[in-house]
LOTORDO-967721 format. One record per residue (C-alpha): residue number from 1; residue in one letter; y, z, x. Coordinates in steps of 0.25 Angstrom, whole numbers, plus 5000, padded with zeros to 4 digits. Example, Ala and Ser with C-alpha at 12.3 -4.5 7.8 and 13.67 -1.06 7.14 Angstrom:
pase->1	torpa->a	v->4982	w->5031	u->5049
pase->2	torpa->s	v->4996	w->5029	u->5055
//
This chain:
pase->1	torpa->m	v->4731	w->4784	u->4696
pase->2	torpa->s	v->4740	w->4791	u->4687
pase->3	torpa->v	v->4748	w->4784	u->4676
pase->4	torpa->e	v->4761	w->4790	u->4670
pase->5	torpa->k	v->4761	w->4794	u->4655
pase->6	torpa->q	v->4773	w->4796	u->4647
pase->7	torpa->l	v->4776	w->4810	u->4641
pase->8	torpa->k	v->4787	w->4814	u->4631
pase->9	torpa->a	v->4791	w->4827	u->4633
pase->10	torpa->k	v->4798	w->4836	u->4621
pase->11	torpa->s	v->4813	w->4838	u->4622
pase->12	torpa->g	v->4816	w->4851	u->4628
pase->13	torpa->y	v->4829	w->4855	u->4619
pase->14	torpa->g	v->4819	w->4859	u->4607
pase->15	torpa->m	v->4810	w->4866	u->4616
pase->16	torpa->l	v->4823	w->4873	u->4622
pase->17	torpa->a	v->4827	w->4878	u->4608
pase->18	torpa->a	v->4813	w->4883	u->4605
pase->19	torpa->v	v->4812	w->4891	u->4618
pase->20	torpa->i	v->4826	w->4897	u->4617
pase->21	torpa->a	v->4823	w->4901	u->4601
pase->22	torpa->a	v->4809	w->4907	u->4607
pase->23	torpa->l	v->4816	w->4915	u->4616
pase->24	torpa->l	v->4826	w->4921	u->4606
pase->25	torpa->g	v->4814	w->4924	u->4597
pase->26	torpa->i	v->4807	w->4931	u->4609
pase->27	torpa->v	v->4820	w->4939	u->4611
pase->28	torpa->g	v->4822	w->4942	u->4597
pase->29	torpa->l	v->4808	w->4947	u->4596
pase->30	torpa->f	v->4809	w->4956	u->4608
pase->31	torpa->i	v->4822	w->4961	u->4603
pase->32	torpa->w	v->4816	w->4964	u->4588
pase->33	torpa->s	v->4805	w->4971	u->4595
pase->34	torpa->v	v->4812	w->4980	u->4604
pase->35	torpa->t	v->4822	w->4983	u->4594
pase->36	torpa->g	v->4812	w->4987	u->4584
pase->37	torpa->i	v->4804	w->4996	u->4594
pase->38	torpa->a	v->4817	w->5001	u->4597
pase->39	torpa->g	v->4819	w->5005	u->4583
pase->40	torpa->t	v->4807	w->5012	u->4580
pase->41	torpa->p	v->4809	w->5027	u->4578
pase->42	torpa->d	v->4803	w->5037	u->4588
pase->43	torpa->g	v->4789	w->5041	u->4585
pase->44	torpa->v	v->4786	w->5030	u->4577
pase->45	torpa->d	v->4778	w->5018	u->4582
pase->46	torpa->a	v->4785	w->5005	u->4582
pase->47	torpa->p	v->4779	w->4993	u->4573
pase->48	torpa->a	v->4770	w->4984	u->4581
pase->49	torpa->a	v->4779	w->4972	u->4578
pase->50	torpa->y	v->4788	w->4977	u->4588
pase->51	torpa->g	v->4779	w->4978	u->4599
pase->52	torpa->w	v->4772	w->4965	u->4596
pase->53	torpa->g	v->4786	w->4958	u->4596
pase->54	torpa->m	v->4789	w->4964	u->4609
pase->55	torpa->g	v->4776	w->4960	u->4616
pase->56	torpa->l	v->4777	w->4946	u->4610
pase->57	torpa->s	v->4793	w->4944	u->4613
pase->58	torpa->i	v->4788	w->4948	u->4628
pase->59	torpa->l	v->4775	w->4939	u->4628
pase->60	torpa->a	v->4783	w->4927	u->4623
pase->61	torpa->f	v->4794	w->4930	u->4632
pase->62	torpa->c	v->4785	w->4928	u->4643
pase->63	torpa->f	v->4779	w->4915	u->4638
pase->64	torpa->w	v->4794	w->4910	u->4634
pase->65	torpa->f	v->4796	w->4906	u->4648
pase->66	torpa->l	v->4785	w->4896	u->4647
pase->67	torpa->p	v->4791	w->4884	u->4640
pase->68	torpa->l	v->4803	w->4884	u->4648
pase->69	torpa->n	v->4794	w->4877	u->4659
pase->70	torpa->g	v->4792	w->4865	u->4650
pase->71	torpa->f	v->4807	w->4861	u->4651
pase->72	torpa->f	v->4811	w->4849	u->4660
pase->73	torpa->s	v->4822	w->4839	u->4661
pase->74	torpa->l	v->4821	w->4825	u->4665
pase->75	torpa->q	v->4834	w->4815	u->4670
pase->76	torpa->p	v->4834	w->4802	u->4670
pase->77	torpa->g	v->4824	w->4796	u->4681
pase->78	torpa->q	v->4815	w->4808	u->4680
pase->79	torpa->a	v->4800	w->4809	u->4675
pase->80	torpa->r	v->4792	w->4822	u->4674
pase->81	torpa->v	v->4777	w->4821	u->4675
pase->82	torpa->c	v->4770	w->4832	u->4666
pase->83	torpa->i	v->4757	w->4838	u->4672
pase->84	torpa->l	v->4749	w->4849	u->4664
pase->85	torpa->f	v->4741	w->4857	u->4673
pase->86	torpa->g	v->4737	w->4846	u->4682
pase->87	torpa->k	v->4736	w->4834	u->4671
pase->88	torpa->y	v->4748	w->4823	u->4670
pase->89	torpa->v	v->4752	w->4823	u->4656
pase->90	torpa->g	v->4764	w->4813	u->4658
pase->91	torpa->t	v->4778	w->4810	u->4662
pase->92	torpa->v	v->4791	w->4813	u->4655
pase->93	torpa->r	v->4801	w->4802	u->4659
pase->94	torpa->d	v->4811	w->4805	u->4648
pase->95	torpa->e	v->4824	w->4811	u->4651
pase->96	torpa->g	v->4830	w->4824	u->4645
pase->97	torpa->f	v->4826	w->4839	u->4643
pase->98	torpa->f	v->4810	w->4841	u->4638
pase->99	torpa->w	v->4801	w->4852	u->4637
pase->100	torpa->a	v->4785	w->4849	u->4640
pase->101	torpa->n	v->4774	w->4858	u->4643
pase->102	torpa->p	v->4778	w->4869	u->4652
pase->103	torpa->f	v->4765	w->4868	u->4658
pase->104	torpa->y	v->4769	w->4855	u->4665
pase->105	torpa->s	v->4769	w->4855	u->4680
pase->106	torpa->k	v->4783	w->4855	u->4686
pase->107	torpa->s	v->4775	w->4850	u->4699
pase->108	torpa->m	v->4765	w->4844	u->4705
pase->109	torpa->g	v->4761	w->4855	u->4714
pase->110	torpa->a	v->4758	w->4856	u->4730
pase->111	torpa->t	v->4755	w->4842	u->4735
pase->112	torpa->a	v->4749	w->4847	u->4749
pase->113	torpa->n	v->4741	w->4860	u->4752
pase->114	torpa->f	v->4744	w->4871	u->4760
pase->115	torpa->g	v->4740	w->4867	u->4773
pase->116	torpa->e	v->4748	w->4854	u->4772
pase->117	torpa->m	v->4761	w->4861	u->4767
pase->118	torpa->l	v->4759	w->4873	u->4778
pase->119	torpa->e	v->4759	w->4861	u->4789
pase->120	torpa->l	v->4771	w->4854	u->4784
pase->121	torpa->e	v->4779	w->4867	u->4783
pase->122	torpa->m	v->4776	w->4870	u->4796
pase->123	torpa->s	v->4781	w->4857	u->4801
pase->124	torpa->d	v->4795	w->4855	u->4808
pase->125	torpa->s	v->4798	w->4844	u->4800
pase->126	torpa->k	v->4808	w->4846	u->4788
pase->127	torpa->a	v->4801	w->4834	u->4780
pase->128	torpa->a	v->4787	w->4840	u->4782
pase->129	torpa->k	v->4792	w->4854	u->4777
pase->130	torpa->a	v->4800	w->4847	u->4765
pase->131	torpa->a	v->4786	w->4840	u->4761
pase->132	torpa->a	v->4778	w->4853	u->4762
pase->133	torpa->q	v->4789	w->4859	u->4752
pase->134	torpa->k	v->4788	w->4847	u->4743
pase->135	torpa->a	v->4772	w->4847	u->4744
pase->136	torpa->a	v->4773	w->4862	u->4741
pase->137	torpa->k	v->4780	w->4860	u->4729
pase->138	torpa->g	v->4774	w->4848	u->4724
pase->139	torpa->n	v->4779	w->4835	u->4717
pase->140	torpa->p	v->4787	w->4838	u->4705
pase->141	torpa->t	v->4783	w->4833	u->4692
pase->142	torpa->t	v->4798	w->4828	u->4689
pase->143	torpa->i	v->4800	w->4815	u->4697
pase->144	torpa->s	v->4811	w->4805	u->4698
pase->145	torpa->t	v->4809	w->4791	u->4693
pase->146	torpa->r	v->4822	w->4786	u->4698
pase->147	torpa->v	v->4823	w->4774	u->4707
pase->148	torpa->r	v->4822	w->4780	u->4722
pase->149	torpa->t	v->4826	w->4774	u->4735
pase->150	torpa->l	v->4818	w->4775	u->4747
pase->151	torpa->n	v->4824	w->4772	u->4761
pase->152	torpa->g	v->4812	w->4771	u->4770
pase->153	torpa->e	v->4813	w->4775	u->4785
pase->154	torpa->r	v->4815	w->4763	u->4795
pase->155	torpa->l	v->4802	w->4759	u->4800
pase->156	torpa->k	v->4796	w->4752	u->4813
pase->157	torpa->v	v->4787	w->4742	u->4809
pase->158	torpa->n	v->4782	w->4728	u->4814
pase->159	torpa->d	v->4783	w->4715	u->4807
pase->160	torpa->k	v->4775	w->4705	u->4805
pase->161	torpa->m	v->4778	w->4698	u->4819
pase->162	torpa->g	v->4775	w->4713	u->4826
pase->163	torpa->n	v->4789	w->4716	u->4829
pase->164	torpa->p	v->4795	w->4729	u->4827
pase->165	torpa->i	v->4805	w->4732	u->4816
pase->166	torpa->e	v->4812	w->4743	u->4810
pase->167	torpa->i	v->4812	w->4741	u->4795
pase->168	torpa->a	v->4815	w->4751	u->4782
pase->169	torpa->t	v->4814	w->4749	u->4767
pase->170	torpa->v	v->4821	w->4755	u->4756
pase->171	torpa->v	v->4813	w->4757	u->4742
pase->172	torpa->v	v->4818	w->4758	u->4729
pase->173	torpa->w	v->4807	w->4765	u->4720
pase->174	torpa->h	v->4806	w->4774	u->4708
pase->175	torpa->v	v->4793	w->4782	u->4701
pase->176	torpa->a	v->4787	w->4774	u->4690
pase->177	torpa->d	v->4775	w->4781	u->4686
pase->178	torpa->t	v->4777	w->4797	u->4689
pase->179	torpa->a	v->4761	w->4800	u->4687
pase->180	torpa->k	v->4758	w->4791	u->4699
pase->181	torpa->a	v->4770	w->4796	u->4708
pase->182	torpa->l	v->4765	w->4811	u->4706
pase->183	torpa->f	v->4750	w->4810	u->4705
pase->184	torpa->d	v->4744	w->4797	u->4712
pase->185	torpa->v	v->4752	w->4800	u->4725
pase->186	torpa->d	v->4755	w->4813	u->4732
pase->187	torpa->d	v->4770	w->4811	u->4735
pase->188	torpa->y	v->4776	w->4799	u->4728
pase->189	torpa->q	v->4789	w->4800	u->4736
pase->190	torpa->s	v->4782	w->4800	u->4750
pase->191	torpa->y	v->4773	w->4789	u->4745
pase->192	torpa->v	v->4784	w->4780	u->4742
pase->193	torpa->a	v->4790	w->4782	u->4755
pase->194	torpa->m	v->4777	w->4779	u->4764
pase->195	torpa->q	v->4772	w->4768	u->4756
pase->196	torpa->a	v->4787	w->4762	u->4758
pase->197	torpa->e	v->4785	w->4763	u->4774
pase->198	torpa->t	v->4771	w->4757	u->4771
pase->199	torpa->a	v->4776	w->4745	u->4763
pase->200	torpa->l	v->4787	w->4742	u->4773
pase->201	torpa->r	v->4778	w->4743	u->4785
pase->202	torpa->h	v->4768	w->4733	u->4778
pase->203	torpa->v	v->4779	w->4723	u->4773
pase->204	torpa->a	v->4786	w->4724	u->4787
pase->205	torpa->s	v->4773	w->4719	u->4793
pase->206	torpa->v	v->4771	w->4707	u->4785
pase->207	torpa->y	v->4785	w->4700	u->4788
pase->208	torpa->a	v->4792	w->4696	u->4801
pase->209	torpa->y	v->4805	w->4701	u->4804
pase->210	torpa->d	v->4811	w->4688	u->4805
pase->211	torpa->h	v->4807	w->4673	u->4806
pase->212	torpa->l	v->4810	w->4672	u->4821
pase->213	torpa->e	v->4798	w->4681	u->4823
pase->214	torpa->d	v->4788	w->4674	u->4813
pase->215	torpa->e	v->4787	w->4660	u->4820
pase->216	torpa->s	v->4773	w->4658	u->4814
pase->217	torpa->d	v->4780	w->4657	u->4800
pase->218	torpa->a	v->4789	w->4648	u->4794
pase->219	torpa->s	v->4804	w->4652	u->4792
pase->220	torpa->g	v->4802	w->4655	u->4778
pase->221	torpa->a	v->4793	w->4667	u->4781
pase->222	torpa->i	v->4797	w->4680	u->4775
pase->223	torpa->t	v->4803	w->4690	u->4785
pase->224	torpa->l	v->4809	w->4704	u->4784
pase->225	torpa->r	v->4822	w->4700	u->4787
pase->226	torpa->a	v->4823	w->4687	u->4781
pase->227	torpa->n	v->4817	w->4690	u->4768
pase->228	torpa->v	v->4821	w->4702	u->4763
pase->229	torpa->e	v->4820	w->4700	u->4748
pase->230	torpa->e	v->4804	w->4696	u->4751
pase->231	torpa->v	v->4802	w->4707	u->4761
pase->232	torpa->s	v->4808	w->4718	u->4750
pase->233	torpa->e	v->4799	w->4713	u->4738
pase->234	torpa->a	v->4788	w->4712	u->4747
pase->235	torpa->l	v->4790	w->4727	u->4752
pase->236	torpa->r	v->4793	w->4730	u->4736
pase->237	torpa->r	v->4779	w->4725	u->4732
pase->238	torpa->e	v->4772	w->4732	u->4744
pase->239	torpa->l	v->4779	w->4746	u->4739
pase->240	torpa->a	v->4777	w->4743	u->4725
pase->241	torpa->m	v->4761	w->4742	u->4727
pase->242	torpa->r	v->4760	w->4753	u->4736
pase->243	torpa->l	v->4769	w->4764	u->4727
pase->244	torpa->a	v->4762	w->4759	u->4714
pase->245	torpa->p	v->4751	w->4771	u->4716
pase->246	torpa->a	v->4764	w->4781	u->4716
pase->247	torpa->g	v->4770	w->4776	u->4703
pase->248	torpa->v	v->4782	w->4771	u->4712
pase->249	torpa->e	v->4788	w->4757	u->4708
pase->250	torpa->v	v->4797	w->4751	u->4718
pase->251	torpa->d	v->4811	w->4744	u->4715
pase->252	torpa->d	v->4814	w->4738	u->4727
pase->253	torpa->a	v->4812	w->4739	u->4741
pase->254	torpa->r	v->4819	w->4733	u->4752
pase->255	torpa->l	v->4820	w->4733	u->4768
pase->256	torpa->g	v->4832	w->4744	u->4772
pase->257	torpa->r	v->4831	w->4740	u->4787
pase->258	torpa->l	v->4825	w->4729	u->4795
pase->259	torpa->a	v->4827	w->4727	u->4810
pase->260	torpa->y	v->4820	w->4726	u->4823
pase->261	torpa->s	v->4815	w->4737	u->4830
pase->262	torpa->p	v->4825	w->4741	u->4842
pase->263	torpa->e	v->4814	w->4737	u->4853
pase->264	torpa->i	v->4815	w->4723	u->4849
pase->265	torpa->a	v->4829	w->4722	u->4842
pase->266	torpa->q	v->4835	w->4716	u->4854
pase->267	torpa->a	v->4825	w->4706	u->4857
pase->268	torpa->m	v->4824	w->4701	u->4842
pase->269	torpa->l	v->4840	w->4700	u->4842
pase->270	torpa->r	v->4840	w->4691	u->4855
pase->271	torpa->r	v->4829	w->4683	u->4847
pase->272	torpa->q	v->4837	w->4681	u->4835
pase->273	torpa->q	v->4850	w->4677	u->4844
pase->274	torpa->a	v->4842	w->4667	u->4851
pase->275	torpa->e	v->4838	w->4662	u->4838
pase->276	torpa->a	v->4850	w->4661	u->4834
pase->277	torpa->v	v->4856	w->4655	u->4846
pase->278	torpa->i	v->4845	w->4644	u->4845
pase->279	torpa->a	v->4849	w->4641	u->4829
pase->280	torpa->a	v->4864	w->4640	u->4834
pase->281	torpa->r	v->4861	w->4630	u->4846
pase->282	torpa->k	v->4852	w->4621	u->4837
pase->283	torpa->k	v->4863	w->4621	u->4827
pase->284	torpa->i	v->4874	w->4617	u->4838
pase->285	torpa->v	v->4863	w->4606	u->4844
pase->286	torpa->e	v->4862	w->4600	u->4831
pase->287	torpa->g	v->4877	w->4600	u->4828
pase->288	torpa->a	v->4880	w->4592	u->4842
pase->289	torpa->v	v->4869	w->4583	u->4840
pase->290	torpa->s	v->4874	w->4578	u->4826
pase->291	torpa->m	v->4889	w->4578	u->4833
pase->292	torpa->v	v->4885	w->4570	u->4844
pase->293	torpa->d	v->4879	w->4560	u->4836
pase->294	torpa->m	v->4890	w->4559	u->4827
pase->295	torpa->a	v->4899	w->4557	u->4839
pase->296	torpa->v	v->4892	w->4546	u->4846
pase->297	torpa->k	v->4889	w->4539	u->4832
pase->298	torpa->e	v->4903	w->4538	u->4829
pase->299	torpa->m	v->4908	w->4534	u->4844
pase->300	torpa->a	v->4897	w->4523	u->4842
pase->301	torpa->a	v->4901	w->4519	u->4828
pase->302	torpa->g	v->4917	w->4519	u->4831
pase->303	torpa->g	v->4915	w->4509	u->4842
pase->304	torpa->t	v->4926	w->4515	u->4850
pase->305	torpa->i	v->4918	w->4520	u->4861
pase->306	torpa->d	v->4907	w->4513	u->4866
pase->307	torpa->l	v->4897	w->4522	u->4873
pase->308	torpa->d	v->4884	w->4519	u->4881
pase->309	torpa->d	v->4872	w->4527	u->4880
pase->310	torpa->e	v->4874	w->4533	u->4891
pase->311	torpa->r	v->4888	w->4539	u->4888
pase->312	torpa->r	v->4883	w->4540	u->4873
pase->313	torpa->t	v->4873	w->4551	u->4879
pase->314	torpa->q	v->4884	w->4557	u->4889
pase->315	torpa->m	v->4892	w->4559	u->4876
pase->316	torpa->a	v->4882	w->4565	u->4867
pase->317	torpa->t	v->4878	w->4574	u->4880
pase->318	torpa->n	v->4893	w->4580	u->4881
pase->319	torpa->l	v->4895	w->4581	u->4866
pase->320	torpa->m	v->4882	w->4590	u->4866
pase->321	torpa->v	v->4886	w->4598	u->4877
pase->322	torpa->v	v->4899	w->4599	u->4871
pase->323	torpa->l	v->4895	w->4603	u->4856
pase->324	torpa->c	v->4882	w->4613	u->4861
pase->325	torpa->g	v->4889	w->4619	u->4873
pase->326	torpa->e	v->4895	w->4634	u->4871
pase->327	torpa->s	v->4907	w->4633	u->4880
pase->328	torpa->e	v->4920	w->4625	u->4878
pase->329	torpa->a	v->4918	w->4609	u->4882
pase->330	torpa->h	v->4927	w->4605	u->4894
pase->331	torpa->p	v->4928	w->4590	u->4893
pase->332	torpa->v	v->4928	w->4582	u->4907
pase->333	torpa->l	v->4934	w->4568	u->4908
pase->334	torpa->n	v->4928	w->4558	u->4917
pase->335	torpa->a	v->4940	w->4551	u->4924
pase->336	torpa->g	v->4932	w->4541	u->4929
pase->337	torpa->s	v->4930	w->4535	u->4915
pase->338	torpa->l	v->4943	w->4531	u->4914
pase->339	torpa->y	v->4943	w->4520	u->4924
//
């Protein structure tokens, strides 16, 4: 496993001044040599110093371009991994204009062999061609350490009870260890996307969608719909464990979408509606029973109306029908009871 090492690069401004001064010296030496050779009278050999000066200036000018490859700049939230002939030297995380060894690699080289890249290039998929171009160029050694957001694709998985659901996640992450991100995995961005999908499938299979489906557990069991915070925390822990080898830290993970699959959505909706109707009826019956009991007790306590058991039962029945019925009540008077 690779471990990131901090590296302090030299300021680029001092080296830039030195490079400019060297260029001026080379140009001055060349002009001096050419002027000296041109000023030598005909038939007289020019001093050897002019020849040596011209040759040295040309040679120095050829090597003058080499230090220019060592200049680089880093913005806030960027880091550069320095690799010298295949060996990891360190990571520069400071922002600004710097100069380092010009032989440090600019990229990691091709990440796929020729056969794999040819197969991807010949594919009709634009994504495959883009992957082939990226593989040919290799991962750049300058990577972003800023916080990124992965908006996962909608997945169709089965929950704990085996019901098909559609689920998606939103993951907030950043690169914490640049050495692990570049050296321990092939492509850390693809690795994050794949592991996010795998972790989401695993978490979705551990919990039921709702309490209505998990009849064996108590109402306090964690479900995907009712316990968003607990499920998100479980997903974040799962992702943190899976992404640790790539040097990636997970800042947050949330469910971006949660719904039943279309083939069972209507059936589950009717089931939820039935549960809601039953709960409403239960409340109505409980309220009606308490109201009837109160009415009977008040009439008995007042003493104005004396009812026997049969009429008390009939009145309670009529009140229950009126209170629990969905249609408007139409009272019927029994005229025979007035005589």
